[in-house]
C-alpha positions in Angstrom: -6.2 17.5 -38.5 -7.5 14.2 -37.0 -7.2 11.5 -39.8 -8.0 8.0 -39.6 -4.4 6.8 -39.4 -3.7 9.2 -36.6 -6.8 7.9 -34.5 -5.5 4.6 -35.2 -1.7 4.8 -34.2 -3.6 6.7 -31.0 -5.4 3.9 -30.0 -2.5 1.3 -30.5 -0.3 4.0 -28.3 -3.0 3.8 -25.6 -3.4 0.1 -25.8 0.1 -0.8 -26.0 2.1 1.9 -24.1 0.0 4.3 -22.0 -2.0 2.2 -20.2 1.3 0.0 -19.2 2.5 3.2 -17.7 -0.8 3.6 -15.5 0.8 2.6 -12.4 3.3 4.3 -10.8 5.2 1.0 -9.4 5.6 0.2 -13.3 7.0 3.7 -14.4 9.7 3.0 -11.3 10.4 -0.2 -12.4 11.3 1.2 -16.0 13.7 3.9 -14.2 15.4 1.1 -12.0 15.8 -0.9 -15.1 17.3 1.8 -17.0 20.0 2.1 -14.2 20.8 -1.7 -14.7 18.9 -5.1 -16.0 18.1 -6.7 -12.8 16.0 -9.4 -11.6 12.6 -9.6 -9.9 13.9 -10.1 -6.1 16.6 -7.2 -6.9 13.6 -5.0 -8.4 11.0 -6.0 -5.4 13.7 -5.2 -2.7 14.7 -1.8 -4.4 11.0 -0.9 -4.8 9.7 -2.1 -1.7 7.0 -4.1 -3.2 6.4 -7.7 -2.9 7.8 -10.2 -5.5 4.7 -11.3 -6.7 3.5 -7.8 -7.3 6.8 -7.1 -9.2 6.3 -10.0 -11.2 2.8 -9.2 -12.2 4.0 -5.9 -13.5 6.8 -7.0 -15.1 4.8 -9.4 -17.1 2.3 -6.8 -18.3 5.5 -4.6 -19.5 6.8 -7.8 -20.9 3.5 -8.4 -22.7 3.4 -4.8 -23.9 7.1 -5.1 -25.4 8.5 -2.3 -23.1 10.6 -5.1 -21.1 12.7 -8.0 -22.0 13.8 -11.3 -20.0 16.7 -13.2 -20.7 17.5 -16.3 -18.5 21.0 -16.0 -17.0 21.7 -19.3 -15.1 18.6 -19.7 -12.7 18.3 -15.9 -12.8 15.7 -14.3 -15.1 17.3 -10.5 -15.9 14.9 -8.0 -17.0 15.8 -4.9 -19.0 14.4 -2.3 -21.2 13.5 -3.0 -24.5 14.1 0.4 -25.8 15.7 3.4 -23.8 13.5 5.8 -25.7 10.8 4.9 -23.3 13.0 7.0 -20.5 13.3 9.8 -22.5 9.4 10.0 -22.8 8.9 9.5 -19.1 11.3 12.3 -18.5 9.7 14.5 -21.2 6.3 14.0 -19.2 7.8 14.9 -15.8 9.6 17.9 -17.2 6.1 19.0 -18.4 4.4 18.3 -14.8 7.4 20.0 -13.0 6.5 23.1 -15.6 2.8 22.6 -14.6 3.2 22.5 -10.7 5.5 25.7 -11.0 3.0 27.4 -12.9 0.1 26.5 -10.4 2.4 27.2 -7.4 3.1 30.7 -9.0 -0.4 31.6 -9.8 -1.4 30.5 -6.1 1.6 32.5 -4.6 0.0 36.0 -4.9 -3.5 34.4 -3.0 -1.0 32.9 -0.3 0.6 36.3 0.1 -2.6 38.1 0.4 -3.7 35.5 2.7 -0.8 35.8 5.2 -1.0 39.8 5.0 -5.0 39.7 6.3 -3.7 37.7 9.5 
């Protein structure tokens, strides 16, 4: 049953987390930070995107509380605020993989039929 409480939680989820994950580069940043905390420069090099774009993505992820930053001398080191975000992303990737496999299996008989008529 859809309750006002559930509606409020889903609205907050979308506003705080889902919209932050709407860009594939931000998801890749999270996976990179899951491997090890790193600087903007390191992330930029690893992902092959500009330093300014990486900084913008990190700022949004920090604003949403998904990433934290800590100064280490002159360098700012970014890290995940909660590693469970990777568990959630992995679960979503598993759902996508299952869906793609199901679609491929559904299309396979059609492909075989098409190949046989050539």
